[in-house]
C-alpha positions in Angstrom: 107.2 91.8 100.4 107.6 88.0 101.0 108.4 86.0 104.1 109.3 82.3 103.5 109.7 79.5 106.0 109.7 75.7 106.5 107.1 74.1 108.9 108.9 72.6 111.9 108.0 72.6 115.7 110.9 74.8 116.7 110.6 77.5 114.1 110.5 81.0 115.6 108.6 83.3 113.5 109.3 86.3 115.6 112.9 85.8 115.5 113.1 85.3 111.7 110.9 88.1 111.0 113.1 90.4 113.2 116.1 89.3 111.2 114.8 89.7 107.8 113.1 93.2 108.4 115.7 94.4 110.9 113.2 95.1 113.7 114.0 94.6 117.4 112.0 92.1 119.6 110.7 93.5 122.8 108.9 91.1 125.2 108.2 88.5 122.4 106.6 91.2 120.3 107.6 93.2 117.3 106.5 96.5 116.0 105.9 96.8 112.4 108.5 99.2 110.9 107.1 102.5 109.6 108.6 101.9 106.3 106.3 99.0 105.7 103.3 99.9 107.9 102.0 99.7 111.2 100.9 97.4 113.9 102.6 94.5 115.6 103.3 90.6 115.7 103.2 89.1 119.2 104.2 85.6 120.3 102.8 83.9 123.7 104.1 80.5 124.8 102.2 78.3 127.0 104.8 75.4 127.2 105.2 72.1 125.7 105.2 73.5 122.1 101.9 75.3 122.6 102.2 78.7 121.0 100.1 81.6 119.9 101.0 84.1 117.4 98.9 87.3 117.1 99.2 89.3 113.8 97.6 92.9 113.9 98.8 95.3 111.4 98.0 97.5 108.3 100.8 97.4 105.6 101.4 99.7 102.8 102.6 97.0 100.5 101.3 93.6 99.7 102.8 91.0 102.2 103.0 87.3 101.4 103.8 84.5 104.0 104.8 81.3 102.5 104.9 78.2 104.5 106.9 75.2 102.9 105.9 71.6 104.0 108.1 70.2 106.8 111.0 68.3 105.5 111.1 66.1 108.6 107.9 64.5 109.6 106.4 65.7 112.8 103.0 66.1 114.4 102.7 69.8 114.6 99.1 71.1 114.1 98.5 74.6 112.9 95.2 76.4 113.3 94.8 79.7 111.6 91.9 82.0 112.7 91.4 84.7 110.1 88.9 87.8 110.8 90.0 90.7 108.8 88.3 94.0 107.4 89.4 93.2 104.0 89.5 89.8 102.0 92.5 87.8 102.4 93.8 85.8 99.2 95.2 82.6 99.7 97.7 81.6 97.1 99.3 78.3 96.2 102.1 76.9 94.3 100.8 78.1 90.8 100.9 81.6 92.0 97.3 82.4 91.2 95.4 84.2 94.0 92.4 82.3 95.4 90.0 84.4 97.5 89.5 83.0 100.8 86.0 84.6 100.8 84.0 87.4 98.9 82.5 89.4 101.6 82.9 87.3 104.7 86.5 86.9 105.1 86.4 85.3 108.3 87.3 81.6 108.5 89.6 78.9 110.2 92.0 76.6 108.7 93.4 73.6 110.3 96.4 71.9 108.7 99.3 69.4 109.3 102.8 70.5 108.8 103.3 68.5 105.7 100.8 70.9 103.7 102.3 73.9 101.8 100.3 77.2 102.1 100.9 80.9 101.1 98.9 83.7 102.5 98.9 87.0 100.8 97.7 90.1 102.6 96.7 93.0 100.4 98.2 96.3 101.0 96.2 99.1 103.0 93.9 96.6 104.9 93.5 96.0 108.4 94.8 92.6 109.2 94.3 90.7 112.4 94.6 87.0 112.6 96.0 84.3 115.2 97.9 81.2 114.6 97.9 78.5 117.3 100.4 75.7 116.9 101.0 72.7 119.0 101.8 69.2 118.7 99.0 66.7 118.0 99.8 65.0 121.3 99.4 68.0 123.3 96.3 69.0 121.6 94.8 65.6 122.2 95.4 66.1 126.0 94.2 69.6 125.9 90.9 68.6 124.3 90.2 65.4 126.2 87.3 64.4 123.9 85.8 61.1 125.1 84.7 60.0 121.7 86.2 62.1 119.0 84.9 61.8 115.4 87.0 60.7 112.6 88.0 64.1 111.5 89.2 65.0 115.1 91.0 61.6 115.3 93.1 62.5 112.2 94.0 65.9 113.7 95.0 64.5 117.1 96.5 61.4 115.8 99.6 63.1 114.4 100.0 60.4 111.6 97.9 62.0 108.6 98.1 64.7 106.2 95.0 67.1 106.5 93.5 70.4 105.9 90.2 71.5 107.0 88.2 74.7 106.8 85.5 75.9 109.3 83.5 78.9 109.1 83.7 81.5 112.1 80.6 82.2 114.2 79.9 85.5 115.7 81.1 84.3 119.2 84.3 83.2 117.7 84.8 86.5 115.9 84.2 88.6 119.1 86.8 86.4 120.9 89.4 86.7 118.2 88.9 90.4 118.1 89.4 90.9 121.8 92.4 88.6 121.5 94.0 90.7 118.7 93.1 94.1 120.2 93.5 94.0 124.0 97.0 94.5 125.3 97.4 92.8 128.5 100.5 93.8 130.7 100.2 92.1 134.0 101.8 88.9 135.5 98.7 87.0 134.6 98.8 88.0 130.9 99.7 84.6 129.8 97.0 83.1 131.9 94.4 85.5 130.2 95.6 84.6 126.7 95.6 80.9 127.4 91.9 81.3 128.5 90.9 83.1 125.3 92.9 80.6 123.0 91.1 77.8 124.8 87.7 79.4 124.3 88.6 79.7 120.6 89.7 76.2 120.3 86.5 74.9 122.4 84.2 76.9 119.7 86.2 75.2 116.8 86.1 71.8 117.9 82.5 71.8 119.1 81.8 72.5 115.4 84.2 70.0 114.0 82.9 67.3 116.2 79.4 67.8 114.6 80.7 66.8 111.1 80.3 63.3 109.6 81.8 60.4 111.7 83.1 58.7 108.5 86.7 57.7 107.5 88.5 60.4 105.5 90.3 60.3 102.2 93.9 61.1 102.1 94.8 64.3 100.8 97.9 66.0 99.4 99.1 69.5 98.6 97.9 69.0 94.9 94.4 68.2 96.0 94.2 70.9 98.6 95.2 73.3 95.7 92.6 72.0 93.5 89.9 72.3 96.3 90.8 76.2 96.9 90.4 76.7 93.3 87.1 75.0 93.2 86.0 77.2 96.0 87.1 80.3 94.3 85.0 78.9 91.1 81.9 78.5 93.3 82.3 82.1 94.5 83.0 83.8 91.4 79.4 84.1 90.5 76.8 83.3 93.2 73.9 84.1 90.7 74.5 80.7 89.0 74.4 77.3 90.8 77.5 75.2 90.6 77.6 72.6 87.8 79.5 69.6 89.1 80.6 68.2 85.7 82.0 71.6 84.5 83.8 72.0 87.9 85.3 68.7 87.7 86.8 69.4 84.4 88.3 72.6 85.4 90.2 71.5 88.4 91.1 68.3 87.0 89.5 65.8 89.4 86.9 63.1 89.2 83.4 64.2 90.2 83.2 61.6 92.8 86.5 62.5 94.5 85.9 66.3 93.9 82.5 65.8 95.9 84.1 63.7 98.7 87.0 65.8 99.3 85.2 69.0 99.3 82.7 67.9 101.9 85.6 66.5 103.9 87.5 69.8 103.7 84.9 72.3 103.9 82.2 70.3 106.0 79.3 70.6 103.5 78.2 69.5 100.0 79.2 71.8 97.2 75.5 72.9 96.4 74.9 73.6 100.3 78.1 75.5 100.7 77.1 77.5 97.6 73.6 78.3 98.9 75.1 79.3 102.4 77.6 81.6 100.7 74.8 83.1 98.4 72.7 83.8 101.7 75.9 85.5 103.2 76.3 87.5 100.2 72.6 88.5 100.3 72.9 89.5 103.9 76.0 91.7 103.1 74.3 93.3 100.2 71.1 94.2 102.3 72.8 95.4 105.3 76.3 97.0 104.1 75.4 98.0 100.6 71.9 99.1 101.4 70.1 97.5 98.3 66.5 96.5 98.2 65.3 92.9 98.7 64.2 92.7 95.1 67.4 94.0 93.8 69.5 91.5 96.0 67.2 88.6 95.0 67.5 89.2 91.4 71.3 89.9 91.4 71.7 86.6 93.0 69.8 84.8 90.5 66.4 84.4 92.1 63.4 84.7 89.8 61.2 84.0 92.7 61.5 86.4 95.4 59.3 84.4 97.7 61.8 81.3 97.4 64.6 83.8 98.1 62.9 85.1 101.3 62.2 81.5 102.4 66.0 80.4 102.0 67.1 83.4 103.7 64.9 83.1 106.5 65.8 79.6 107.0 69.6 80.4 107.3 69.3 83.5 109.4 65.8 83.1 111.2 64.5 86.4 109.8 63.2 87.5 106.5 65.4 89.6 104.3 63.1 92.5 104.5 63.3 92.6 108.3 67.0 91.9 108.4 67.7 95.0 106.1 65.9 97.4 108.6 67.2 95.7 112.1 69.9 98.0 113.7 
C-alpha cells in the first residue's frame, strides 16, 4: 500500500486517507479498515496551523507514506517522533530501504517542507508515531528562545532547507507512548494533547540547543538521501569501525563535506555516532537477547573486554555485567 501526497500547510492527511481507503472520519479520527489491519489515525488541531497527527496501528501489509517536496515555498516545519516496536525503514527516491535504526528504532526527524521523504512501515509490526506540524513563525513564538543556536535559527527562520535527526531519550519515549495510547474523551482533551505535545517539543529543543552553534551548510534532497545511506552503512556491521575514505566513495560525497553534513544532521561525528550505536546494540544484546558480556563484546569487535566495559560504563553509567542482571 502506498499513500502519496505533496507537502503544504493546508494538506489534510485524514481527509485524503479517508478518501483513498474508503473509511469514514469520526471526530477527526479514522479507524483502520479490517481489510488492511487495526488501529487508528487521529488529528488534533490547536489553531494557527499547529497540528498533531497520531498514528497507532498494526497493518497486515507493508505501508508506505511518500511525502513530496512542496511545490510552493512555505515555512511549514514537520517534526516526526518515531517509537515503534519493530524497525521502521526510511526509503528515498532510489527506492532502496534505509533502516532508521537496528535495535533502537526510536528517533526524531525535523524537516522543512521542501525535503522529500518516504516512510515504509513493515507489515505485522506495531506502529505508533506522531507528526507535529506548524509554521516556523508559530514555532518561534511557541518556543520563545532568547538566544537560539544556529540550528534552531534555521528551523524557526522559515527560509532554509533542513533535515535534522535527534535520538529519543527515555522521557520522550514515555511521553510519546502515553500520547499514542491514552484516549482522552473530555472537553479538555485538546488542552491535554497540547500539554503533551509541548512537553515533547521542550525535550527535543532542549537537546537541539546543546548542539554546536556554528553556521550550517545548505542541504538538499540528494545530500539527505546520501546521509541516510551513510548512516545505514555505519550500522550494517557494528563490529567494524567506519573507514571515512571508503564511506566517502560509497556515497559519492567528498570526505570533508560528508563529515560536516553528518555532524550537522545527526549531531555527532561519524565515529562518536558509531560508538554510541555500538553501545546501544550491546545493551540490547545483553538485556533483550540475554547474551553474556564476553559474547557481546567479541561479537561487536572488541578484543579487549576491559575496553568494552569502560566504554559501556561511560555511556550508561553501569558496567555491562551489572546492566545484564539489573531488572
